[in-house]
Every structure is written in structure tokens, then in C-alpha cells.
C-alpha positions as CSV (number, residue, x, y, z in Angstrom):
1,X,23.1,-15.7,26.1
2,X,19.8,-16.8,24.5
3,X,18.2,-15.0,21.5
4,X,15.4,-13.9,23.8
5,X,17.8,-12.3,26.2
6,X,19.6,-10.6,23.3
7,X,16.3,-9.2,22.0
8,X,15.3,-8.0,25.5
9,X,18.7,-6.3,25.9
10,X,18.3,-4.6,22.5
11,X,14.9,-3.3,23.5
12,X,16.1,-2.1,26.8
13,X,19.1,-0.3,25.3
14,X,16.9,1.4,22.7
15,X,14.4,2.5,25.3
16,X,17.1,3.9,27.5
17,X,18.6,5.8,24.5
18,X,15.1,7.1,23.5
19,X,14.3,8.2,27.1
20,X,17.6,10.2,27.1
21,X,16.8,11.8,23.8
22,X,13.3,12.8,24.9
23,X,14.7,14.2,28.2
24,X,17.2,16.2,26.2
25,X,14.4,17.7,24.1
26,X,15.1,15.7,20.9
27,X,11.9,13.6,20.6
28,X,12.3,13.5,16.8
29,X,15.5,11.5,17.1
30,X,13.9,9.2,19.6
31,X,11.1,8.6,17.1
32,X,13.6,7.5,14.5
33,X,15.3,5.0,16.8
34,X,12.1,3.7,18.2
35,X,10.5,3.3,14.8
36,X,13.5,1.2,13.8
37,X,13.1,-0.8,17.0
38,X,9.4,-1.6,16.4
39,X,10.1,-2.5,12.8
40,X,12.5,-5.2,14.1
41,X,10.7,-6.1,17.3
42,X,7.0,-5.9,16.3
43,X,5.8,-7.5,19.6
44,X,7.7,-5.2,21.9
45,X,4.7,-3.4,23.3
46,X,6.9,-1.2,25.6
47,X,8.7,0.1,22.6
48,X,5.3,0.9,21.0
49,X,4.4,2.8,24.1
50,X,7.6,4.8,24.1
51,X,7.2,5.5,20.4
52,X,3.7,6.9,21.2
53,X,5.2,9.2,23.8
54,X,8.0,10.3,21.5
55,X,5.5,11.1,18.7
56,X,3.3,12.9,21.2
57,X,6.3,15.1,22.3
58,X,7.1,15.7,18.6
59,X,3.6,17.1,18.1
60,X,2.3,14.1,16.1
61,X,-0.9,13.3,17.9
62,X,-2.2,11.0,15.2
63,X,1.0,9.0,15.1
64,X,1.1,8.8,18.9
65,X,-2.4,7.4,19.0
66,X,-1.5,4.8,16.3
67,X,1.5,3.7,18.3
68,X,-0.5,3.5,21.5
69,X,-3.1,1.4,19.7
70,X,-0.4,-1.0,18.4
71,X,0.9,-1.4,22.0
72,X,-2.5,-2.3,23.4
73,X,-3.4,-4.5,20.5
74,X,-0.2,-6.5,20.6
75,X,-0.4,-7.1,24.3
76,X,-4.0,-8.2,24.1
77,X,-3.0,-10.7,21.5
78,X,-0.4,-11.9,24.0
79,X,-3.1,-12.3,26.7
80,X,-2.6,-9.0,28.6
81,X,-5.0,-6.1,29.2
82,X,-8.1,-8.2,28.4
83,X,-9.8,-7.7,31.7
84,X,-9.2,-6.6,35.3
85,X,-7.7,-10.0,36.2
86,X,-4.9,-9.7,33.6
87,X,-4.3,-5.9,33.9
88,X,-1.4,-4.9,36.2
89,X,-2.4,-2.6,39.0
90,X,-0.7,0.8,39.2
91,X,0.9,1.8,42.4
């Protein structure tokens, strides 16, 4: 198993746990886990998006906006979301 795969597995497991916590009505606990994740995996934009959602569900609108901004900024640095050609289409 490569380090990249391990990091992806860690992110995936944390996102799954956070989704379960949010679905169970415990977004504050999801925020804690996701904050730890983004502290360790700064470039995991999906984790930043999930953190924004958890903060929003917790009533922290400012914190949610900051997390969403981090997600977009980090993906733009990686070459995504710069224009229509690099932005994935929604179904």
C-alpha cells in the first residue's frame, strides 16, 4: 500500500464517519473529527467541503464559509475550478 493510498483511505474513512455523525444529528462531533483531518491533510478539499457542511449544520455560518473558501482555494491551486473547462459538470 502506498502512502497516497493510505492518505486517501484515511480521508475516506473520516468522511464516512463524519457523514454518519451528521446524519445522526451530531454535527459538532463531525466538526471535531473533520477539523483534525484537515489539520493533517491540508489539501483534502473534499474534507474541507464536509467541514463546511458540518459547521453549517452546527449553526456556525462564518466557520462554514471559511471552510468552503479553503476547499475552493486549495483545488484552484491544484488546477481545478479555474474555468468551465476544468470544472466538473453536475448530473
